[in-house]
N, C-alpha and C positions, 0 to 999 in steps of 0.2 A: 354751712355744711360743706365739707370737702369730699369730692368724688373719690371713691376708693377702688374703682374697677377699670376705668377707661385707660387703655394703653396707647392708642393711636388716634390722632385727630388730623383730618385733612381739611384745611381751610383755604385751599388754593382758589385763586380768582374771585375774591370776595371784597375787594376794595377796602381792606382793613386799615391801611395807612398807619401813620404815626400814633394816632389816638388809640386805635384798636390794638396795636402792638403793645402799648402801655398797659391796657386792660388785661391782655393775655399774660404779660410779664408778671403782673401782680398775682394772677392765678398760679403761674408756674412756680412762684416762690413758696407756695404752700402745698402744691400737688406732689403726691408721693407715688403715683402709679404710671403717669404718662411716659412712654418710651420714645414716641415719634410724634413730631409736629411738622406738618407740611404747610408752609406759608408762601408758596410760589404765586407769582402774579399779584402781589398785594401792595406795591408801592410803599413799603415800610420806611425806606430812606434811612439816613444816618441817625436821626433822632429816635426812631422806632427801634433801630438796631441797638442803640445805646441802652434803651429800656430793657430789651430782651437780654442784652449782655449782663446787666445787673441781676436778672433772674437766673441766668446760667451759673452765676457764681454761688447761688444758694441752692438751686435745685439739685437733688442727688440721684435722680432716676433717668432723666432725659438722655437718650442715646443717639437719636437721629434728628438732625435739623435740616430743613430744606428751605433755603432762601432764594431760590431761582427767580429771576425776573422781578426782583423786589426793590429796585432803585437804590441798591446799596453801593456806596462809593468807597474810596480809600478811607475816609473818615469813619464810616459805618463799620467796615470790616476791621478797622483798627480797634474800635470799641469791642467788637465781638472777640477779637483775638486776645484782648486783655483777659477776657473771661476764660478763653481756652487755655490760658497759661495756668489757671488755678482749677479748672474744671476736671473732675475725675470720672465723668461718666460718658460724655459725648464721644461717640466712635465714628460717626458719619456727619459730614458737613458739606452741603451743596450750595455753592455760590454761583452757579451757572448763569450766564447772561445778565451781569450787573455792570457796574461802572468801576470795576476794580483795575487799577493800573499797577505799575511797578512799585509804587509806594505802598499800596495795600498788600501786594505780594510780599514785600519786605516785612511788613508787620505780621503777616501770617507766618513767615519764615521764623521770626523771633519766637512765636508761640510754639512752633514745631520743635525748636531746640530744647524746650523744657517739657512739653506735653508728651506723655508716654502712653496715652489711651487712644487718641485719635487714629483711626485706621484708614479712612477714606475721605478725600477732599476732592470736590469737583470745582474747578475754576475755569471750565471751558467757556469760550465766547466772552471773555473779558479782554482787557488790553494790557496784560502784564508785561509783554514784550521780552526782549532778551535780558534786560536788567532784572526783571522780576523772576524770570526763569533761573538766572544765575543765583539770586539770593535764596530761592527755594532749593536749588541743588546743593548749596552750601549747608543749608539747614538739614537736608536729608543725610548728610555725612555724619551729623552728630545725633540725629533722632534715633533713639534706640527703643 
């Protein structure tokens, strides 16, 4: 049976990891009511991020995703940004305090060039550097 009322779930600091992210991803593929999911402090990593990215490509309601302190690297954010290129609902994405460098910022910049829904991104306390800032700035010029 699929839940038809829950709109927000906060699972912060629960040691969900890759396996738990996969389980949540399967639920997100069929859920039609959840608007916000908070997964901060969960060591999701790039494998878990990949599983959640696949769910984002299917889910049509999720608007806010919080992946702060979730051990997401350039590889993981790359998987999520592929989903953001086709996602039509996510408006807020928080990646605060992960392991995202200029490469990951570049992948996110590529998504921003085509995504017209995303309104807020938090990349604070990562290591995007001047090169990452440059690629994001270039994407902002074409993001409408």
